[in-house]
N, C-alpha and C positions, 0 to 999 in steps of 0.2 A: 768391774766384774763383767765378764763376757756373758752375753745372753746365749743360752743354749737353744738348740733347735726345738727341744721339747717345750721350753718356755715360749718361744715364738709361736709354735703350734697352738699352745694353750690360749695365748692372747688372740690369735686369729680365730680360734674356735669360739671364744667368748664373744668377740665382736660379731661373728656370724650369727650367733644366737640372739644377740641384741638387735641386729638388723632384722632378723626374721620376726622377732616379737614386735618391734616398733613399726614394721611395714605391713602388718596384717591389717586388712580393711576393717573398719569399724562396723560396717553394715553387714547384713547377711550375705554370705557368699560361700563358695566351695572351691576346692583345689582346681586350678586350671582356668577358672573363669576370667581372671584378670589378664592372663596371657592371651586368651581367645578374644577378649574385648579389644585389647591393644592391636592384635593382628587384623581383626575385622575393621578397625578404624583406619588401617593402612591399606587394606585390600578390600575395596568396596563390595564387589560381588564375586566371591571366590567359591570354588566347589568345596564340599565338605572334605573330600579326599585331599585336596591341596592344602586346606586349612590344617588338617591333621598332620600332614608332612611338615608344614612350616612350624607348627607348635611342638613337633616331636612328641605327639601323643598318639597312642594306638587308636585305630579307627573305632573300635568298640567303646573305648573310653571317651572319645570325641563325641560319639553319638549320645552317650549319657550326659555329658556336659551340655551339649546343644539342646537336648530335650529339656533340661532344667532351665536353661536360658530362654528357651521358647516359652515355657510355662510362665516365666517371670516377665514376659514381653520385652526381652532384651534383643532378640533376634527373630527373623522370619526365615523359613526355608522354603524353597520352591524347586520343583523338579524341572530339569531342562526340557524344553519343548522338543528338541531334536533327539535327545538321548535320555530316556526316562531313568536310566541307571544313575545319572549325575544329579546331585542335589546342590543347588546354590544357596549360600548363606549370606545374609546381610543384616546389619544392625537396624533396629527400629529406632524411632525418635528417642524412646527411653534408653535404649542401648547406647546411642550416640552421646546422650547427656551423661550417662554413667561413665563412659570411656573418657569424656572430658574431665569429669570430676577426678577419676583415677589418675589421669595424667597430671593434673594440678597437684594432687596429693603426692605423687611421685616426685615432681619437681621440688616441692617443699622439703620432702624427706632427703633428697639428694643434697639440698643446700645444708641441711642439718649435718649430714655425713661429711661433706667435703668443703663446707663454707669457711672453715678455719685454715684450709690449705692454700698456699700461694699457687699461682699457675705453675711455677717451677716444681713445687712439691707434688702437685697433681701429675705432672709429666713423669717425675721420678717414681711415684707410686704406681702409675700405670705401667711403666717400664718393668718394675719389679713384679707386679702381678702377672704380666705377660710372660716374663722369664720363668716364674714359678709354674704357670700353666703349661708352658712348652716343655719344661722338664718332666712334669707329671705325664704328659702325653708320650714323650720319648721313652720314659721308663716303662710305662704300661705296654707300649709297642714292643719293647725289648723282652719284657716278661712274656708277652703273648707269643713271640717268636720262639722263646726258650721252651715254652710249654709243648710245642709241636716237635721238638728234637727227640 
């Protein structure tokens, strides 16, 4: 029996839901915090604007996320000495520890997801995901162009 596109989509959707449920942090958190922690662990003293751009989060939403993180002693913000409009953000000791814990949890979860796949299967899976992603982007671009005709 051939697998229909609808069946593949259904399986992909269910796996996506399982991934989302299984990867939720067990501790208190809020949307966007994990991504911000990860980015701050990679960019030691970054401006709030640069961080928002990297995270692809609107500046207003980033301000709200950072306020909560500052309240929870995960980050500290400091105005730039030369340009008072610029605010630099960096992790506190507590933030560094949480970022490390999140990274370890992420590695364990990736092992659960992909641990049964051989290196060849991982390469093929990655190739297929990239192919699907490229097709989505191509189709959305075409649809966008057609909307303006």
